[in-house]
C-alpha positions in Angstrom: -3.5 9.7 -22.7 -0.4 7.6 -23.5 0.9 5.8 -20.7 3.3 7.6 -18.4 7.1 6.4 -18.4 7.2 5.1 -14.4 10.4 4.0 -12.7 10.4 2.3 -9.1 12.9 2.9 -6.3 13.4 2.7 -2.9 12.9 5.7 -1.3 14.9 7.8 0.8 15.5 10.6 3.2 14.7 13.3 0.7 11.2 11.6 -0.2 9.3 11.8 3.1 7.6 15.2 2.6 6.5 14.3 -1.1 5.5 11.1 0.0 3.7 12.6 3.1 2.0 14.9 0.4 0.5 12.1 -1.8 -0.9 10.4 1.3 -2.5 13.4 2.5 -3.9 14.2 -0.9 -5.1 10.2 -1.3 -7.0 10.6 2.5 -8.8 13.7 1.6 -10.2 12.0 -1.1 -11.8 9.3 0.9 -15.3 8.8 1.7 -15.0 10.0 5.7 -16.1 12.8 7.1 -13.4 15.4 7.2 -12.5 15.6 10.7 -11.8 12.1 10.7 -9.6 12.3 7.9 -7.5 15.5 9.9 -7.1 13.4 12.6 -6.1 10.8 11.1 -3.2 12.3 9.3 -0.4 12.2 11.1 -0.9 8.0 11.7 -0.2 7.3 7.9 2.5 9.9 7.2 5.9 8.2 7.5 9.1 9.8 9.2 12.7 8.6 9.1 12.2 5.8 11.3 10.0 4.1 8.9 12.5 4.0 6.5 14.6 1.5 8.7 11.6 -1.0 9.3 9.5 -0.5 6.1 10.2 -1.4 2.7 8.8 1.7 0.9 9.1 1.9 -2.7 8.4 4.9 -4.9 7.0 5.5 -8.4 8.6 8.3 -10.2 8.3 10.4 -13.8 11.6 11.2 -15.6 11.8 14.2 -14.0 12.3 12.8 -10.6 8.6 13.8 -9.4 7.1 10.7 -7.0 3.7 10.1 -8.4 2.9 7.2 -5.8 4.4 5.1 -3.0 4.0 2.0 -1.2 5.2 0.0 1.9 5.4 -3.3 3.6 7.0 -5.4 6.2 6.7 -9.1 7.2 3.3 -10.3 8.3 2.4 -11.5 11.9 1.3 -14.7 11.4 -1.8 -14.3 13.4 -3.2 -11.9 11.0 -2.4 -14.2 8.0 -4.9 -16.8 6.6 -4.2 -20.1 8.0 -0.9 -18.5 9.6 0.9 -18.7 6.5 3.7 -16.7 6.0 3.7 -13.0 3.9 4.3 -9.4 4.0 1.8 -6.9 4.9 1.2 -4.2 2.6 0.2 -0.8 4.4 -0.8 1.0 1.5 -0.5 2.2 -1.9 -0.8 5.7 -2.4 -0.7 7.6 -5.8 -1.4 11.4 -6.0 -4.9 11.6 -7.2 -4.4 13.1 -10.2 -1.8 10.3 -11.6 -4.7 7.4 -10.4 -6.2 5.1 -13.0 -2.8 5.2 -14.7 -1.6 2.0 -13.8 1.3 3.3 -11.3 -1.2 1.5 -8.2 -0.8 -1.8 -10.5 2.9 -1.5 -10.8 3.3 -0.9 -7.3 1.2 -3.8 -6.3 3.4 -5.7 -8.5 6.9 -4.9 -6.3 5.2 -6.2 -3.2 3.9 -9.2 -5.1 7.9 -9.6 -6.3 9.2 -8.9 -2.6 6.9 -11.8 -1.5 9.0 -13.7 -4.3 12.3 -12.4 -3.1 11.7 -13.0 0.5 10.4 -16.8 0.2 7.0 -16.2 1.6 3.1 -17.4 1.2 1.3 -14.3 0.3 0.5 -10.9 0.3 -1.6 -9.4 3.3 -3.5 -5.8 3.1 -5.7 -3.9 5.7 -7.1 -2.1 3.2 -9.5 1.4 3.7 -12.7 0.4 2.0 -12.6 2.9 -0.2 -9.6 0.8 -1.8 -11.7 -2.2 -2.1 -12.3 -2.3 -5.4 -8.6 -1.7 -6.1 -7.6 -5.0 -4.2 -10.5 -6.9 -6.0 -9.4 -6.1 -9.1 -6.1 -6.8 -8.6 -7.2 -10.6 -7.6 -6.7 -10.1 -3.7 -9.4 -12.6 -1.9 -11.2 -10.7 1.4 -10.4 -12.7 4.2 -13.5 -13.3 6.8 -13.0 -12.0 9.8 -15.5 -13.8 11.7 -17.1 -11.1 13.2 -14.4 -10.6 15.7 -14.5 -6.7 16.2 -10.4 -7.5 17.0 -10.0 -8.0 13.7 -9.6 -5.4 11.0 -12.7 -5.3 8.6 -11.4 -5.0 5.1 -8.4 -7.4 5.1 -7.4 -9.1 1.7 -4.9 -11.7 0.9 -3.2 -13.2 -2.2 -1.5 -16.2 -2.5 1.9 -16.0 -4.5 3.4 -18.7 -6.1 7.1 -18.6 -6.3 
């Protein structure tokens, strides 16, 4: 299949329903019990208020259909390796039929560019276990949690050169 033409732009109020449908579809593919997936859906969805506090970027095709979304914000220095400055990538969600076409990688690159634009050191993600392979394939390194149960187990970090 030929590569699809995709552009990236900031999300707006009118995009939230489509964004949340994609997030729901992605969560339903995770290797978790169905009940856990249903109970967690609302905590992953974005609302109007999130547009004020997060950078939310969407991937759209030429017809304007939203194919994927990524969101990030400033990371807490207590979460990053050695207290480095960075962005926390909340997630990358690509509509399941559109996955493995480079859309997630494009959204990831947008997050890396945001790190550079803000003059920060790196990118942190607290990944769902099913996404670990995606983030390691992009060059992110696992962050040791030293067995501390308060820390998220699937954390990944990438130092970003400016």
